[in-house]
C-alpha positions as CSV (number, residue, x, y, z in Angstrom):
1,M,-27.4,-78.6,100.1
2,F,-24.6,-80.1,98.0
3,R,-25.0,-77.3,95.5
4,M,-24.5,-74.7,98.2
5,T,-21.5,-76.6,99.6
6,S,-20.0,-76.7,96.2
7,F,-20.6,-73.0,95.6
8,L,-19.0,-72.0,98.9
9,F,-16.1,-74.3,98.2
10,L,-15.5,-72.5,94.9
11,V,-15.8,-69.1,96.5
12,V,-13.2,-70.0,99.1
13,I,-10.9,-71.2,96.3
14,M,-11.3,-68.0,94.3
15,I,-10.8,-65.7,97.4
16,A,-7.7,-67.6,98.4
17,Q,-6.3,-67.4,94.9
18,V,-6.9,-63.6,94.6
19,A,-5.6,-62.9,98.1
20,F,-2.4,-64.9,97.8
21,S,-1.1,-65.9,94.4
22,Q,-3.6,-64.6,91.8
23,T,-3.5,-68.0,90.0
24,A,-7.2,-68.4,89.0
25,W,-7.0,-68.0,85.3
26,I,-10.6,-68.9,84.6
27,A,-13.3,-69.5,87.1
28,D,-17.1,-69.7,86.5
29,D,-19.9,-71.1,88.6
30,F,-22.4,-70.0,85.9
31,D,-24.6,-68.1,88.3
32,D,-24.7,-65.2,85.8
33,G,-25.4,-67.4,82.8
34,L,-23.0,-67.7,79.8
35,V,-21.2,-64.4,80.0
36,D,-18.5,-63.1,77.6
37,G,-15.7,-65.6,77.1
38,W,-17.7,-68.7,76.2
39,K,-18.4,-69.9,72.7
40,Q,-20.8,-72.6,71.8
41,L,-20.0,-75.2,69.1
42,N,-22.1,-78.0,67.6
43,G,-24.9,-77.9,70.0
44,S,-27.2,-75.9,72.2
45,W,-26.0,-74.8,75.6
46,S,-28.0,-73.0,78.3
47,V,-27.8,-72.2,82.0
48,Q,-30.6,-73.3,84.3
49,D,-30.5,-73.0,88.1
50,S,-26.8,-72.1,87.9
51,Y,-26.0,-75.3,86.0
52,V,-24.7,-75.1,82.4
53,R,-26.5,-77.8,80.3
54,S,-26.2,-79.1,76.8
55,G,-29.2,-79.9,74.6
56,G,-29.4,-82.2,71.5
57,G,-28.0,-85.7,71.0
58,Q,-24.7,-84.9,69.3
59,R,-21.3,-84.2,70.6
60,S,-21.0,-80.5,71.4
61,Y,-18.6,-78.1,72.9
62,L,-18.6,-75.0,75.1
63,L,-15.2,-73.3,74.8
64,N,-13.6,-70.5,76.7
65,T,-11.9,-67.9,74.4
66,K,-8.9,-67.2,76.8
67,Y,-5.8,-68.6,75.3
68,I,-3.5,-70.6,77.6
69,M,0.2,-70.4,76.9
70,R,2.4,-73.5,77.3
71,T,4.8,-71.9,79.8
72,K,3.4,-73.0,83.3
73,P,1.7,-76.0,84.9
74,Y,-2.0,-75.6,85.7
75,Y,-5.0,-77.7,86.4
76,I,-8.6,-77.7,85.0
77,E,-11.5,-78.7,87.2
78,A,-15.2,-79.2,86.6
79,R,-18.0,-80.9,88.5
80,I,-20.1,-82.8,86.1
81,G,-23.5,-84.4,86.3
82,N,-24.9,-87.5,84.5
83,G,-21.5,-88.7,83.4
84,K,-21.9,-87.9,79.7
85,G,-19.1,-85.5,78.9
86,G,-16.0,-83.8,80.3
87,I,-13.2,-81.4,79.6
88,I,-11.5,-80.5,76.4
89,F,-8.1,-78.7,76.6
90,C,-5.0,-77.6,74.6
91,L,-7.4,-76.8,71.8
92,N,-5.9,-75.4,68.6
93,D,-8.8,-73.0,67.8
94,Y,-12.0,-72.2,69.8
95,S,-14.0,-71.9,66.5
96,A,-13.4,-75.5,65.4
97,P,-13.1,-78.8,67.4
98,V,-9.8,-80.0,66.0
99,M,-6.4,-80.7,67.5
100,A,-7.1,-81.0,71.3
101,H,-6.9,-83.4,74.2
102,Y,-10.0,-84.5,76.1
103,A,-11.1,-86.4,79.2
104,V,-14.7,-87.5,79.3
105,L,-16.9,-89.5,81.6
106,E,-19.0,-92.1,79.7
107,N,-20.9,-95.1,81.1
108,H,-18.8,-95.3,84.3
109,E,-15.6,-95.1,82.4
110,M,-13.2,-92.2,82.1
111,V,-12.0,-91.9,78.5
112,T,-8.9,-90.0,77.5
113,G,-7.9,-89.2,73.9
114,Y,-7.3,-86.4,71.4
115,L,-8.8,-84.9,68.3
116,N,-6.6,-84.9,65.3
117,Y,-6.4,-82.2,62.6
118,N,-9.5,-83.6,60.9
119,G,-11.5,-83.5,64.2
120,E,-11.5,-87.3,64.5
121,P,-11.4,-88.6,68.2
122,I,-8.5,-90.9,68.9
123,V,-9.1,-92.8,72.2
124,T,-5.9,-93.4,74.2
125,R,-7.2,-94.9,77.5
126,R,-10.4,-96.2,79.2
127,V,-10.5,-96.6,83.0
128,S,-13.5,-97.6,85.1
129,Y,-14.5,-95.5,88.1
130,V,-17.1,-95.7,90.8
131,S,-19.8,-93.1,90.4
132,P,-21.1,-91.4,93.5
133,K,-24.8,-91.8,94.4
134,D,-25.8,-88.3,93.4
135,G,-24.3,-88.7,90.0
136,F,-22.0,-85.7,90.2
137,V,-18.4,-86.3,89.5
138,T,-15.4,-83.9,90.1
139,L,-13.1,-84.2,87.1
140,K,-9.6,-82.6,87.5
141,I,-6.9,-82.6,84.8
142,E,-3.4,-81.5,85.9
143,V,-1.5,-80.2,82.8
144,D,2.3,-79.8,82.8
145,P,3.2,-78.4,79.4
146,V,6.8,-78.1,80.4
147,K,7.2,-81.8,81.1
148,R,4.7,-82.7,78.3
149,T,2.4,-84.7,80.6
150,Y,-1.2,-84.5,82.0
151,S,-2.9,-86.6,84.6
152,V,-6.6,-87.2,85.1
153,N,-8.2,-87.3,88.6
154,V,-11.8,-88.5,89.2
155,Q,-13.2,-87.9,92.7
156,N,-9.6,-87.1,93.9
157,Q,-8.3,-90.4,92.6
158,E,-5.6,-90.2,89.9
159,L,-6.6,-92.7,87.1
160,V,-4.1,-92.0,84.3
161,L,-0.9,-90.2,83.4
162,E,-0.6,-89.4,79.7
163,A,1.8,-87.6,77.3
164,L,0.8,-84.2,75.9
165,R,0.6,-84.2,72.2
166,Y,-0.5,-80.6,72.1
167,R,0.8,-78.2,74.8
168,S,-1.1,-75.0,74.5
169,G,-4.5,-73.6,73.4
170,Y,-8.0,-73.2,74.7
171,A,-10.1,-75.2,77.2
172,G,-13.7,-75.9,77.8
173,L,-16.5,-78.4,78.2
174,T,-17.6,-81.2,75.9
175,S,-20.9,-83.1,76.0
176,L,-21.5,-86.5,74.5
177,G,-25.3,-86.0,74.3
178,S,-28.3,-84.5,75.9
179,G,-28.5,-84.5,79.7
180,F,-25.0,-83.3,80.4
181,K,-24.7,-80.5,83.0
182,C,-21.8,-78.8,84.9
183,D,-21.7,-77.2,88.3
184,F,-18.5,-75.1,87.9
185,F,-15.5,-74.8,85.7
186,Q,-12.1,-73.4,86.6
187,V,-8.5,-73.3,85.3
188,V,-5.9,-72.6,88.0
189,G,-2.2,-72.0,87.4
190,S,0.9,-72.5,89.5
191,Q,1.6,-68.8,88.9
192,P,-0.1,-65.9,87.0
193,M,-0.8,-66.7,83.4
194,D,1.7,-65.6,80.7
195,V,0.1,-63.5,77.9
196,P,1.7,-62.9,74.5
197,S,3.0,-59.4,75.3
198,E,4.9,-60.8,78.3
199,L,6.7,-63.3,76.1
200,L,8.3,-60.7,73.9
201,K,12.0,-60.2,74.2
202,T,12.5,-63.3,76.4
203,A,14.6,-66.4,76.0
204,Q,11.5,-68.6,76.0
205,T,10.9,-70.8,72.9
206,Q,7.9,-69.1,71.2
207,I,7.2,-71.4,68.3
208,D,3.5,-72.2,68.6
209,H,0.9,-73.3,66.1
210,L,3.6,-73.1,63.4
211,E,2.1,-72.6,59.9
212,Y,4.3,-70.1,58.0
213,M,8.1,-70.3,57.4
214,T,10.3,-68.6,54.9
215,L,14.0,-68.9,54.1
216,L,16.4,-66.0,53.7
217,K,19.9,-67.3,53.0
218,D,20.8,-69.3,56.2
219,N,17.9,-67.9,58.2
220,I,14.5,-69.6,58.9
221,V,11.9,-66.9,59.3
222,V,8.9,-68.0,61.4
223,S,5.6,-66.2,61.8
224,N,3.9,-66.7,65.2
225,P,0.3,-65.5,65.0
226,V,-0.4,-66.5,68.7
227,V,2.3,-64.3,70.1
228,G,2.2,-61.8,67.3
229,I,5.8,-61.8,66.3
230,V,8.1,-62.8,63.4
231,Q,11.2,-64.6,64.5
232,W,14.5,-65.4,62.8
233,L,16.5,-68.5,63.5
234,N,20.0,-69.0,62.2
235,S,21.4,-72.3,60.8
236,I,22.2,-73.6,64.3
237,G,18.8,-72.9,65.7
238,E,19.6,-69.6,67.6
239,Y,17.1,-66.8,67.7
240,T,18.8,-63.8,66.1
241,L,15.9,-61.3,65.5
242,E,12.3,-60.8,66.3
243,V,9.8,-58.3,65.0
244,A,6.7,-57.6,67.1
245,L,3.7,-56.5,65.1
246,Q,2.0,-53.5,66.8
247,G,-1.7,-53.5,67.2
248,Q,-4.2,-55.5,69.3
249,R,-5.6,-57.3,66.3
250,S,-2.3,-57.9,64.5
251,E,-1.8,-61.5,63.3
252,P,1.4,-62.3,61.3
253,R,1.0,-65.0,58.7
254,G,3.1,-65.4,55.5
255,T,6.4,-63.6,54.9
256,A,8.4,-62.9,51.8
257,F,11.4,-60.8,50.8
258,L,12.2,-58.3,48.0
259,K,15.5,-58.4,46.2
260,D,17.0,-55.8,48.6
261,N,16.0,-58.0,51.6
262,T,13.0,-55.8,52.6
263,M,10.7,-58.1,54.5
264,L,7.0,-58.3,53.8
265,V,4.7,-59.6,56.5
266,V,1.0,-60.5,56.0
267,D,-1.1,-59.1,58.9
268,G,-4.3,-61.2,58.7
269,G,-5.8,-59.4,61.7
270,E,-5.4,-55.9,60.2
271,N,-6.0,-57.0,56.5
272,A,-2.7,-55.4,55.5
273,I,0.9,-56.0,54.4
274,R,3.7,-54.6,56.6
275,M,7.0,-53.7,55.0
276,Y,10.2,-53.8,57.1
277,N,13.7,-52.6,56.1
278,R,16.9,-54.5,56.7
279,E,17.2,-53.1,60.3
280,A,13.7,-54.6,61.0
281,E,12.1,-51.1,61.1
282,L,8.6,-50.6,59.9
283,E,8.7,-48.6,56.6
284,R,5.2,-48.9,55.1
285,I,1.8,-50.5,55.6
286,F,-0.5,-51.1,52.6
287,S,-3.7,-53.0,52.2
288,G,-5.6,-52.1,49.0
289,S,-8.6,-54.4,48.7
290,L,-7.3,-57.2,50.9
291,K,-9.8,-59.3,52.7
292,D,-8.5,-61.9,55.2
293,P,-5.0,-62.2,53.6
294,R,-3.2,-65.5,54.2
295,D,0.1,-65.7,52.4
296,I,2.5,-63.7,50.2
297,A,5.0,-64.3,47.4
298,V,7.4,-62.2,45.4
299,D,8.6,-62.8,41.8
300,A,12.0,-61.9,40.2
301,N,10.8,-58.4,39.4
302,D,9.6,-57.6,42.9
303,M,6.0,-57.9,42.0
304,I,4.0,-58.9,45.1
305,Y,1.3,-61.6,45.1
306,V,-1.0,-61.8,48.1
307,L,-3.4,-64.7,48.7
308,D,-6.7,-63.7,50.4
309,R,-10.2,-65.2,50.7
310,E,-11.3,-63.7,47.3
311,G,-8.3,-64.8,45.2
312,V,-4.9,-63.4,44.4
313,K,-4.2,-59.6,44.8
314,V,-1.1,-58.1,43.1
315,F,1.0,-55.1,44.2
316,D,4.2,-53.4,43.0
317,K,7.1,-53.0,45.4
318,F,5.8,-49.6,46.5
319,G,2.5,-51.1,47.6
320,K,0.3,-49.9,44.7
321,E,-2.3,-52.4,43.8
322,Q,-2.4,-53.9,40.3
323,D,-4.9,-56.1,38.5
324,G,-5.5,-59.4,40.5
325,G,-7.3,-62.6,39.5
326,A,-8.4,-66.1,40.4
327,K,-11.4,-64.6,42.1
328,G,-13.8,-67.4,43.4
329,L,-11.4,-70.1,42.3
330,F,-10.5,-71.4,45.8
331,K,-12.6,-72.9,48.5
332,N,-10.2,-72.2,51.4
333,A,-6.7,-71.4,50.1
334,R,-4.1,-70.6,52.8
335,H,-0.6,-71.0,51.2
336,M,1.1,-69.7,48.1
337,L,4.6,-70.2,46.6
338,Y,6.2,-68.4,43.6
339,T,8.6,-70.5,41.5
340,A,10.1,-70.5,38.0
341,N,7.2,-72.8,37.0
342,G,4.6,-70.4,38.2
343,L,2.5,-69.6,41.2
344,Y,1.5,-72.6,43.4
345,V,-1.6,-72.2,45.7
346,S,-2.8,-74.9,48.1
347,D,-6.5,-75.2,48.8
348,E,-7.0,-77.2,51.9
349,R,-10.8,-77.5,51.6
350,A,-10.7,-78.5,47.9
351,A,-7.8,-80.9,48.6
352,K,-5.9,-79.5,45.6
353,V,-2.8,-77.6,44.7
354,F,-3.2,-75.2,41.8
355,L,-0.4,-74.0,39.5
356,L,-1.2,-70.6,38.2
357,D,0.2,-68.5,35.4
358,P,1.6,-65.4,37.2
359,Q,0.6,-63.1,34.4
360,G,-3.1,-63.8,34.0
361,L,-3.5,-65.9,37.2
362,S,-5.2,-68.6,35.1
363,V,-4.9,-72.3,36.0
364,R,-2.1,-74.2,34.3
365,K,-2.3,-77.4,36.3
366,E,-4.0,-79.1,39.2
367,F,-2.5,-81.6,41.7
368,K,-4.9,-83.8,43.5
369,D,-3.2,-87.1,44.4
370,G,-2.6,-87.9,48.1
371,F,-4.1,-84.8,49.6
372,V,-6.5,-84.4,52.5
373,H,-5.8,-80.8,53.5
374,P,-2.7,-79.5,51.7
375,A,-0.9,-76.6,53.3
376,G,2.6,-75.1,53.0
377,M,4.8,-75.9,50.0
378,A,8.4,-75.8,48.9
379,F,10.0,-76.2,45.5
380,D,13.5,-77.5,44.7
381,E,14.7,-75.4,41.7
382,T,17.6,-77.7,41.0
383,T,15.5,-80.9,40.7
384,N,12.0,-79.4,40.0
385,V,10.6,-81.4,42.9
386,L,7.6,-80.0,44.8
387,Y,7.0,-80.7,48.5
388,I,3.6,-80.2,50.1
389,A,2.9,-80.4,53.8
390,D,-0.5,-82.0,54.6
391,P,-1.6,-81.9,58.2
392,G,-4.8,-83.7,57.3
393,A,-2.8,-86.7,56.0
394,N,-0.1,-86.0,58.6
395,V,2.7,-86.3,56.0
396,V,4.8,-84.3,53.6
397,I,4.1,-85.3,50.0
398,K,6.7,-85.2,47.3
399,Y,5.9,-84.6,43.6
400,N,8.6,-85.3,41.1
401,K,9.6,-83.1,38.2
402,D,6.9,-84.7,36.0
403,G,4.2,-83.6,38.4
404,V,3.6,-87.2,39.7
405,L,3.3,-88.2,43.3
406,E,6.5,-90.0,44.1
407,D,6.9,-90.3,47.9
408,Y,5.8,-89.5,51.4
409,I,7.9,-88.1,54.2
410,D,6.5,-89.7,57.4
411,P,9.0,-89.9,60.3
412,V,7.8,-93.0,62.0
413,T,11.2,-93.2,63.9
414,I,10.2,-90.1,65.9
415,N,6.6,-91.1,66.6
416,G,5.4,-89.3,63.6
417,F,4.4,-85.7,62.9
418,I,2.2,-83.7,65.2
419,S,0.8,-81.5,62.5
420,P,3.1,-80.7,59.5
421,R,1.9,-77.4,58.1
422,C,4.8,-75.8,56.2
423,V,8.0,-77.0,54.5
424,L,11.2,-75.4,53.1
425,V,13.9,-77.0,51.0
426,T,17.7,-76.2,50.7
427,D,20.5,-77.9,48.7
428,E,21.0,-80.3,51.7
429,S,17.9,-80.3,53.7
430,I,14.1,-80.6,53.9
431,I,12.8,-78.4,56.8
432,V,9.3,-79.1,58.1
433,G,7.3,-76.9,60.4
434,D,5.5,-79.3,62.7
435,Y,3.1,-77.4,64.9
436,E,5.5,-76.3,67.6
437,R,8.8,-77.6,66.4
438,I,11.0,-77.5,63.4
439,L,12.3,-80.8,62.0
440,I,15.3,-80.9,59.6
441,F,15.7,-83.9,57.4
442,R,19.0,-84.6,55.7
443,K,19.9,-87.3,53.3
444,N,22.1,-90.1,54.8
445,S,22.8,-88.1,58.1
446,L,21.2,-87.2,61.4
447,T,21.1,-83.5,62.0
448,V,21.8,-82.5,65.7
449,R,20.7,-79.0,66.6
450,P,19.1,-79.0,70.1
451,S,17.5,-75.6,69.7
452,L,15.1,-77.0,67.1
453,E,14.0,-79.9,69.3
454,I,13.7,-83.0,67.1
455,F,15.5,-84.0,63.9
456,A,15.4,-87.0,61.6
457,T,17.0,-88.7,58.6
458,Y,15.1,-88.8,55.3
459,E,16.4,-90.9,52.4
């Protein structure tokens, strides 16, 4: 009887939303099983009698593959049985349980927390609640990415109000062990959901899941794989140019520039390199033997180095492929940097940074100290100092001119990094791409540029 009442209640909600505001972003009562849009992680999920259930004794996830932008308030609601799991939201990637918020029911407690870059659960709050006799609990999370807050309601009673560490991403269910089951799951917005194509050519801040940045004179060039654009910001934080990559699968990653300021963009979704002239017009696309390309670098002679899952591929400035190398050397390399010293490649899974000879692509040196998952790098040509962003360690690591770990940049005065993934260096500043914001550190002064959100001093 209660199951039928719950189903009718959900149907009424869905009809009302379709008829009036079209705000049901995701709604599933699991009557048709696990249809397209759901992905299972770390466990076995099945549907029995219109309940989705998890099997096995480990923590597992059932994630929806619809990306939720951080532009409008919304709520997530699920009716959960047996009190052994809950909702995960603002998830970085539906293929890995890392960087997300969660609210779970466990032993008559509602537990909130988040997963860090390494997937480790960090508990922020535990609150007791009274479980109903039938064991089914309605869990509702109201998310306001604009105000950076979320609240958790259990059985229509608000238990906590928390700050959002991550503001956008995927949502789904998480089970703490066998026996978990869910009656329905829905995500309802205050207005229709924004999708990436609707965000183009708007004044909305579009930095999201920031991983790749490049400098061109006074401009910071940012790749946004979520929205599918490359954006330029000037020295005072104003958006001056954006280039939208055409194609449904396009995913901009690393960028680099030839001597004539021709822009090269790695398109990881299309396994290609896109070349744009100074008017931001597409001139050429080339791919050669690229497989899952991640980053790109250019030397003084306009030779182009592309990092992909197999190694380093080399092209001339016309896009003709040359002899590559370093095949099979990396476990999971994602970032590359060309300097006067050679070609640096960070391998996040091996927890190393390699210095390669650009000619033969052989290893000159390995850096190992201090890394958990090294990512983007920057090199100060005047001081020969190497900076490496490490989202696993949640710091930026500084290696001195002798190749020795010298210092960590860890801005405790601004509540720490969210997830530092890329770094740039100028004569005056260290610029850190921290997930959804750009932080500029200057020696002995506090930089104030509101467009870039948060800034700090680094001695």
